[in-house]
N, C-alpha and C positions, 0 to 999 in steps of 0.2 A: 214336273208334275209329281204329286204324291197321291198314292192310292192306298186305301186301307179297307180290308174286309172286317166285319165285326170281330173276327177271331184272330186277326193277324196284326203284326207290327207294320208301320208304314213302309211302303215300297217307293223307291225313287226312280223316275224315268227321265231320260234326256232325249229330246227329239229335235231333229234339224231337217229342214226341207226347203227347197226353192219354191217360189210362188206357183210355178207350173206343176210341181209335184204334189202340192197340198191344196190347190184350188184358190189361192189368194195370197196377198202380200203381208197379212197381219199374223201376229203370234196366235191369235184365236184360230186362224185357219190351220196353222201347223199343229195345234193341240187337238183340234176337233175330232179327228178319226180315232185317236188313241183314247180320248175321254169317252167317246161313245162306246168303244169296245170294252173298256174297263167297267164302265157303268152297267153295261148289259150283262157283265159277269158278276155283278153284285158288289162291286167296290165303290166306296165313297171316294170321289176324286176331287182334288184341289190343285189348281195350277198356282204354284207358289212364286212364280217370277219368270222373267224372260230375259232375252239378250240375243246376242249374235254369236255364231260360231264360224270362224273362217277356217276352212280345212284344206290343207295341201296334201293330197294323197301321195305325192312323190317324195316328200320330205321324210316320213309322214309327220305332220304337225297340225295341231288344232289350237286356235286361240279364241278364248271366250271373253266377251266384253259387252258393254252396252246395257240396254234395258228395254222393257216393253212399256208403251204408254198404257196399255190395258191391264197388265199384270205386275208392273213394277220391275225392279231389278232382281234377278235370281242370285243364288249363292254361287258365284262363278268359281270359287275355289272347290266347292263340292262337285260342280259340273266337270271341271278339269280332272278331278280325281276319278269320277265315274268313267269319263272318256278313256283315261289311261288304264283303268282296271278292266273295263268291258269292251273297249274299242279294238280295232285291229292290232295285232301284235306289233309292238315297238312304237306305237304312236306316242308322241310327246305332246302334252297339253299344257298350255300356259294360260294365264288369265289376267285381266285388268279389272280391279274392283273400284276404280275411280268413278266419280259421278259425272264424267264428261259424256256428251251425247254419243258420238261414235268416233 
């Protein structure tokens, strides 16, 4: 997701959640609470793509791949970079930018 206030440069957010954590199985369900919160704070929000993140907390490793039927394919290389930069210490993130389903 990208959020921008009238006076700021774009901010990027990565969110991952299970259906039980976010209220449903779709990418829109995962994005909904963050979109509502940022919008209420005055940001213009655009969901720029989706995909899947497989996370192994014991490795620690995250793999980004796939796409969203509603939002299209996200920039998986950027998401992997954000995970490594802002995720738990030492997490290694990989990605697959192919057009295969899953």
